[in-house]
ZADO-1210 file (C-alpha; in nm, 4 decimals, padded with zeros to 6 digits):
<atoms>
<atom x="15.9956" y="-11.5031" z="-10.9932" code="SER" pos="1"/>
<atom x="16.1444" y="-11.2519" z="-11.2384" code="GLU" pos="2"/>
<atom x="15.9389" y="-10.9693" z="-11.0872" code="GLY" pos="3"/>
<atom x="16.0691" y="-11.0518" z="-10.7399" code="LEU" pos="4"/>
<atom x="16.4273" y="-11.0331" z="-10.8655" code="ARG" pos="5"/>
<atom x="16.3710" y="-10.6724" z="-10.9690" code="GLN" pos="6"/>
<atom x="16.2541" y="-10.5559" z="-10.6257" code="LEU" pos="7"/>
<atom x="16.5445" y="-10.3851" z="-10.4453" code="PRO" pos="8"/>
<atom x="16.4582" y="-10.5449" z="-10.1100" code="VAL" pos="9"/>
<atom x="16.5321" y="-10.8769" z="-09.9406" code="PRO" pos="10"/>
<atom x="16.2906" y="-11.1573" z="-10.0226" code="TYR" pos="11"/>
<atom x="16.2422" y="-11.3700" z="-09.7102" code="VAL" pos="12"/>
<atom x="16.0988" y="-11.7169" z="-09.7697" code="PHE" pos="13"/>
<atom x="15.9850" y="-12.0025" z="-09.5489" code="VAL" pos="14"/>
<atom x="15.8711" y="-12.3149" z="-09.7331" code="ALA" pos="15"/>
<atom x="15.5107" y="-12.4286" z="-09.6976" code="GLY" pos="16"/>
<atom x="15.3451" y="-12.7647" z="-09.7442" code="ASN" pos="17"/>
<atom x="15.2923" y="-12.7086" z="-10.1203" code="HIS" pos="18"/>
<atom x="15.6608" y="-12.6235" z="-10.1701" code="ASP" pos="19"/>
<atom x="15.9399" y="-12.8745" z="-10.2295" code="SER" pos="20"/>
<atom x="16.3177" y="-12.8881" z="-10.2530" code="GLU" pos="21"/>
<atom x="16.2762" y="-12.7823" z="-10.6174" code="ALA" pos="22"/>
<atom x="16.0768" y="-12.4749" z="-10.5102" code="THR" pos="23"/>
<atom x="16.3334" y="-12.3792" z="-10.2469" code="VAL" pos="24"/>
<atom x="16.6124" y="-12.4173" z="-10.5032" code="LYS" pos="25"/>
<atom x="16.4251" y="-12.1931" z="-10.7495" code="ALA" pos="26"/>
<atom x="16.3679" y="-11.9260" z="-10.4819" code="VAL" pos="27"/>
<atom x="16.7325" y="-11.9457" z="-10.3742" code="ALA" pos="28"/>
<atom x="16.8354" y="-11.8542" z="-10.7318" code="ALA" pos="29"/>
<atom x="16.7140" y="-11.5004" z="-10.6531" code="ASN" pos="30"/>
<atom x="17.0223" y="-11.3160" z="-10.5201" code="PRO" pos="31"/>
<atom x="16.8026" y="-11.1241" z="-10.2731" code="ARG" pos="32"/>
<atom x="16.6345" y="-11.4393" z="-10.1396" code="ALA" pos="33"/>
<atom x="16.6822" y="-11.5358" z="-09.7776" code="ILE" pos="34"/>
<atom x="16.5616" y="-11.8880" z="-09.7037" code="ILE" pos="35"/>
<atom x="16.4601" y="-11.9329" z="-09.3405" code="LEU" pos="36"/>
<atom x="16.5574" y="-12.2746" z="-09.2129" code="HIS" pos="37"/>
<atom x="16.6238" y="-12.3357" z="-08.8425" code="ASP" pos="38"/>
<atom x="16.8865" y="-12.0647" z="-08.7768" code="LYS" pos="39"/>
<atom x="16.8317" y="-11.6986" z="-08.6826" code="PRO" pos="40"/>
<atom x="16.8891" y="-11.4522" z="-08.9668" code="VAL" pos="41"/>
<atom x="16.9118" y="-11.0743" z="-08.9435" code="GLU" pos="42"/>
<atom x="16.7113" y="-10.8829" z="-09.2025" code="VAL" pos="43"/>
<atom x="16.6790" y="-10.5038" z="-09.1940" code="ALA" pos="44"/>
<atom x="16.7796" y="-10.5009" z="-08.8273" code="GLY" pos="45"/>
<atom x="16.5251" y="-10.7652" z="-08.7215" code="LEU" pos="46"/>
<atom x="16.6237" y="-11.1165" z="-08.6173" code="THR" pos="47"/>
<atom x="16.4053" y="-11.3802" z="-08.7811" code="LEU" pos="48"/>
<atom x="16.3879" y="-11.7499" z="-08.7029" code="LEU" pos="49"/>
<atom x="16.1992" y="-11.9662" z="-08.9474" code="GLY" pos="50"/>
<atom x="16.1324" y="-12.3310" z="-09.0069" code="ALA" pos="51"/>
<atom x="15.9934" y="-12.4916" z="-09.3229" code="PRO" pos="52"/>
<atom x="15.6865" y="-12.7110" z="-09.3255" code="ASP" pos="53"/>
<atom x="15.8119" y="-13.0722" z="-09.3066" code="PRO" pos="54"/>
<atom x="15.6218" y="-13.1624" z="-09.6268" code="SER" pos="55"/>
<atom x="15.8481" y="-12.9245" z="-09.8209" code="SER" pos="56"/>
<atom x="16.1427" y="-13.1635" z="-09.7735" code="ALA" pos="57"/>
<atom x="16.0259" y="-13.3808" z="-10.0636" code="ARG" pos="58"/>
<atom x="16.2230" y="-13.3453" z="-10.3915" code="PRO" pos="59"/>
<atom x="15.9262" y="-13.2450" z="-10.6088" code="GLY" pos="60"/>
<atom x="15.5497" y="-13.3022" z="-10.6375" code="PRO" pos="61"/>
<atom x="15.3932" y="-13.5288" z="-10.3792" code="GLY" pos="62"/>
<atom x="15.1685" y="-13.5309" z="-10.0755" code="SER" pos="63"/>
<atom x="15.1097" y="-13.1898" z="-09.9201" code="VAL" pos="64"/>
<atom x="14.9364" y="-13.3283" z="-09.6126" code="ASP" pos="65"/>
<atom x="15.1805" y="-13.3023" z="-09.3235" code="THR" pos="66"/>
<atom x="15.0945" y="-13.5739" z="-09.0659" code="PRO" pos="67"/>
<atom x="15.0191" y="-13.4358" z="-08.7185" code="ILE" pos="68"/>
<atom x="15.3043" y="-13.6305" z="-08.5472" code="PRO" pos="69"/>
<atom x="15.5521" y="-13.4934" z="-08.8037" code="VAL" pos="70"/>
<atom x="15.4210" y="-13.1391" z="-08.7516" code="LEU" pos="71"/>
<atom x="15.4476" y="-13.1886" z="-08.3733" code="LYS" pos="72"/>
<atom x="15.8112" y="-13.2995" z="-08.4083" code="ALA" pos="73"/>
<atom x="15.8791" y="-12.9894" z="-08.6215" code="ALA" pos="74"/>
<atom x="15.7135" y="-12.7745" z="-08.3533" code="ALA" pos="75"/>
<atom x="15.9364" y="-12.9287" z="-08.0862" code="ASP" pos="76"/>
<atom x="16.2443" y="-12.8632" z="-08.3023" code="LYS" pos="77"/>
<atom x="16.1392" y="-12.5013" z="-08.3595" code="LEU" pos="78"/>
<atom x="16.1036" y="-12.4529" z="-07.9838" code="LEU" pos="79"/>
<atom x="16.4503" y="-12.6061" z="-07.9300" code="ALA" pos="80"/>
<atom x="16.5952" y="-12.3781" z="-08.2019" code="ASP" pos="81"/>
<atom x="16.4352" y="-12.0728" z="-08.0375" code="LEU" pos="82"/>
<atom x="16.5603" y="-12.1740" z="-07.6929" code="ASP" pos="83"/>
<atom x="16.9128" y="-12.2293" z="-07.8320" code="ALA" pos="84"/>
<atom x="16.9126" y="-11.8914" z="-08.0084" code="ALA" pos="85"/>
<atom x="16.7948" y="-11.7126" z="-07.6943" code="GLN" pos="86"/>
<atom x="17.0440" y="-11.9014" z="-07.4770" code="ALA" pos="87"/>
<atom x="17.3150" y="-11.7883" z="-07.7191" code="GLY" pos="88"/>
<atom x="17.2167" y="-11.4264" z="-07.6626" code="GLY" pos="89"/>
<atom x="17.0080" y="-11.3703" z="-07.9768" code="ALA" pos="90"/>
<atom x="16.6849" y="-11.1776" z="-07.9358" code="LYS" pos="91"/>
<atom x="16.4551" y="-11.3299" z="-08.1952" code="VAL" pos="92"/>
<atom x="16.2094" y="-11.0628" z="-08.3080" code="ASP" pos="93"/>
<atom x="15.9964" y="-11.2753" z="-08.5413" code="VAL" pos="94"/>
<atom x="15.9307" y="-11.6490" z="-08.5778" code="VAL" pos="95"/>
<atom x="15.8144" y="-11.7527" z="-08.9263" code="CYS" pos="96"/>
<atom x="15.6370" y="-12.0759" z="-09.0168" code="VAL" pos="97"/>
<atom x="15.3841" y="-12.1801" z="-09.2747" code="HIS" pos="98"/>
<atom x="15.1389" y="-12.3771" z="-09.0602" code="ASP" pos="99"/>
<atom x="15.0537" y="-12.1998" z="-08.7323" code="PRO" pos="100"/>
<atom x="15.0329" y="-12.5388" z="-08.5573" code="LYS" pos="101"/>
<atom x="15.4101" y="-12.5619" z="-08.6018" code="GLN" pos="102"/>
<atom x="15.4526" y="-12.2519" z="-08.3819" code="ALA" pos="103"/>
<atom x="15.2139" y="-12.3442" z="-08.0987" code="GLN" pos="104"/>
<atom x="15.5048" y="-12.4428" z="-07.8740" code="ALA" pos="105"/>
<atom x="15.6679" y="-12.0979" z="-07.9003" code="VAL" pos="106"/>
<atom x="15.3579" y="-11.9143" z="-07.7748" code="ALA" pos="107"/>
<atom x="15.4702" y="-11.7173" z="-07.4714" code="GLY" pos="108"/>
<atom x="15.8382" y="-11.7449" z="-07.5712" code="LYS" pos="109"/>
<atom x="15.8355" y="-11.5445" z="-07.8951" code="ALA" pos="110"/>
<atom x="15.6925" y="-11.1952" z="-07.9356" code="ALA" pos="111"/>
<atom x="15.5591" y="-11.2436" z="-08.2885" code="LEU" pos="112"/>
<atom x="15.4774" y="-11.5377" z="-08.5146" code="VAL" pos="113"/>
<atom x="15.4107" y="-11.4904" z="-08.8859" code="LEU" pos="114"/>
<atom x="15.2253" y="-11.7777" z="-09.0477" code="CYS" pos="115"/>
<atom x="14.9972" y="-11.8743" z="-09.3339" code="GLY" pos="116"/>
<atom x="14.8511" y="-12.2064" z="-09.4478" code="HIS" pos="117"/>
<atom x="14.4887" y="-12.1370" z="-09.3530" code="GLU" pos="118"/>
<atom x="14.4152" y="-11.8850" z="-09.6315" code="HIS" pos="119"/>
<atom x="14.2372" y="-11.6520" z="-09.3904" code="ARG" pos="120"/>
<atom x="14.3772" y="-11.3338" z="-09.2459" code="ALA" pos="121"/>
<atom x="14.3787" y="-11.2866" z="-08.8702" code="TYR" pos="122"/>
<atom x="14.5731" y="-11.1439" z="-08.5803" code="ILE" pos="123"/>
<atom x="14.5511" y="-11.3238" z="-08.2454" code="GLU" pos="124"/>
<atom x="14.7300" y="-11.2804" z="-07.9174" code="THR" pos="125"/>
<atom x="14.8118" y="-11.6068" z="-07.7416" code="ARG" pos="126"/>
<atom x="14.9613" y="-11.5239" z="-07.4066" code="GLY" pos="127"/>
<atom x="15.2351" y="-11.2727" z="-07.4826" code="THR" pos="128"/>
<atom x="15.2739" y="-11.3832" z="-07.8456" code="THR" pos="129"/>
<atom x="15.1063" y="-11.2144" z="-08.1416" code="VAL" pos="130"/>
<atom x="15.0153" y="-11.4554" z="-08.4235" code="PHE" pos="131"/>
<atom x="14.9700" y="-11.2860" z="-08.7608" code="CYS" pos="132"/>
<atom x="14.8310" y="-11.4833" z="-09.0520" code="ASN" pos="133"/>
<atom x="14.8412" y="-11.2741" z="-09.3687" code="ALA" pos="134"/>
<atom x="14.5762" y="-11.4848" z="-09.5411" code="GLY" pos="135"/>
<atom x="14.6388" y="-11.5415" z="-09.9092" code="THR" pos="136"/>
<atom x="14.8074" y="-11.3335" z="-10.1747" code="THR" pos="137"/>
<atom x="14.6716" y="-11.5457" z="-10.4553" code="GLY" pos="138"/>
<atom x="14.7861" y="-11.9043" z="-10.4077" code="ALA" pos="139"/>
<atom x="14.4424" y="-12.0287" z="-10.3101" code="ALA" pos="140"/>
<atom x="14.4378" y="-12.3242" z="-10.5493" code="GLY" pos="141"/>
<atom x="14.0971" y="-12.4703" z="-10.6309" code="ALA" pos="142"/>
<atom x="13.9357" y="-12.2502" z="-10.3642" code="ARG" pos="143"/>
<atom x="13.9387" y="-11.9726" z="-10.6243" code="TYR" pos="144"/>
<atom x="13.6963" y="-12.1629" z="-10.8478" code="PHE" pos="145"/>
<atom x="13.4592" y="-12.2490" z="-10.5610" code="ASP" pos="146"/>
<atom x="13.3610" y="-11.8848" z="-10.5142" code="ASN" pos="147"/>
<atom x="13.1876" y="-11.6929" z="-10.7942" code="ARG" pos="148"/>
<atom x="13.3341" y="-11.3693" z="-10.6601" code="GLN" pos="149"/>
<atom x="13.6852" y="-11.5105" z="-10.6437" code="GLY" pos="150"/>
<atom x="13.8966" y="-11.5408" z="-10.3331" code="VAL" pos="151"/>
<atom x="13.9822" y="-11.2228" z="-10.1408" code="PRO" pos="152"/>
<atom x="14.3518" y="-11.1429" z="-10.1566" code="LEU" pos="153"/>
<atom x="14.5173" y="-11.0198" z="-09.8404" code="SER" pos="154"/>
<atom x="14.8486" y="-10.9093" z="-09.6996" code="ALA" pos="155"/>
<atom x="14.9847" y="-10.7865" z="-09.3678" code="ALA" pos="156"/>
<atom x="15.2183" y="-10.4880" z="-09.3367" code="ILE" pos="157"/>
<atom x="15.4092" y="-10.4730" z="-09.0086" code="LEU" pos="158"/>
<atom x="15.5798" y="-10.1714" z="-08.8544" code="ALA" pos="159"/>
<atom x="15.8469" y="-10.1931" z="-08.5850" code="PHE" pos="160"/>
<atom x="16.0173" y="-09.9318" z="-08.3718" code="SER" pos="161"/>
<atom x="16.3688" y="-09.8449" z="-08.4859" code="ARG" pos="162"/>
<atom x="16.5396" y="-09.8462" z="-08.1462" code="GLN" pos="163"/>
<atom x="16.7179" y="-10.1606" z="-08.0284" code="PRO" pos="164"/>
<atom x="16.4818" y="-10.4232" z="-07.8987" code="GLY" pos="165"/>
<atom x="16.2545" y="-10.3623" z="-08.1973" code="HIS" pos="166"/>
<atom x="15.8969" y="-10.3501" z="-08.0803" code="ARG" pos="167"/>
<atom x="15.5956" y="-10.4270" z="-08.2977" code="LEU" pos="168"/>
<atom x="15.4041" y="-10.0997" z="-08.3385" code="LEU" pos="169"/>
<atom x="15.1197" y="-10.2000" z="-08.5678" code="TYR" pos="170"/>
<atom x="14.9968" y="-10.4422" z="-08.8292" code="ILE" pos="171"/>
<atom x="14.7968" y="-10.3180" z="-09.1263" code="ASP" pos="172"/>
<atom x="14.5762" y="-10.5875" z="-09.2761" code="GLN" pos="173"/>
<atom x="14.5025" y="-10.5165" z="-09.6417" code="VAL" pos="174"/>
<atom x="14.2221" y="-10.7053" z="-09.8138" code="SER" pos="175"/>
<atom x="14.1164" y="-10.6890" z="-10.1785" code="LEU" pos="176"/>
<atom x="13.7845" y="-10.8568" z="-10.2554" code="ASP" pos="177"/>
<atom x="13.7780" y="-11.1389" z="-10.5099" code="GLY" pos="178"/>
<atom x="13.6150" y="-10.9229" z="-10.7783" code="SER" pos="179"/>
<atom x="13.8929" y="-10.6622" z="-10.7317" code="PHE" pos="180"/>
<atom x="13.6182" y="-10.4017" z="-10.6897" code="GLY" pos="181"/>
<atom x="13.7008" y="-10.2845" z="-10.3390" code="GLN" pos="182"/>
<atom x="13.9665" y="-10.3072" z="-10.0745" code="TYR" pos="183"/>
<atom x="14.0012" y="-10.2351" z="-09.7052" code="SER" pos="184"/>
<atom x="14.2848" y="-10.1591" z="-09.4675" code="ILE" pos="185"/>
<atom x="14.2541" y="-10.2294" z="-09.0963" code="THR" pos="186"/>
<atom x="14.5226" y="-10.1284" z="-08.8461" code="ARG" pos="187"/>
<atom x="14.5853" y="-10.3002" z="-08.5155" code="ARG" pos="188"/>
<atom x="14.8239" y="-10.1161" z="-08.2849" code="THR" pos="189"/>
<atom x="15.0322" y="-10.2664" z="-08.0075" code="PHE" pos="190"/>
<atom x="15.1377" y="-10.0883" z="-07.6904" code="THR" pos="191"/>
<atom x="15.4492" y="-10.1721" z="-07.4915" code="PRO" pos="192"/>
<atom x="15.4116" y="-10.4476" z="-07.2346" code="ALA" pos="193"/>
</atoms>
């Protein structure tokens, strides 16, 4: 947390199923932290809409398994929040969730969804929506001990056009193998619709 405070950039956070109210409170103590929670937020010229995983609403430690009906209700709320933002004239550039299932309902209505949860990096296009899962940057839990070579660490770096109506230009997927012996960078470019 202290290292993040020293970075001179905004720190955008959407709570996942392993987070809790205590985690969100700790992140919010960072003066550069922006907690995404149901309302559009502008960051560096991009409008982001994010929704926390419903399991993160617990006060502290507890079950991290979000029941499917609860996740479905959160997905319906996210869709309603996106519709309300767009009806109010906001152009949401990026939708952020932890579990990609929570964003299924916005496929075709949002240009880009950033997600995680699955601990595997991928980029998929579902209709007109790009889903980008950055994989894992280290919080792989017990998975790390299941693999003698460690768990590959990954990140996604996104580039947008500067002109109004920010358009996704490319996503660089960076992967560092679990032994830290080699890395790769793969770029996927996007052309205007």
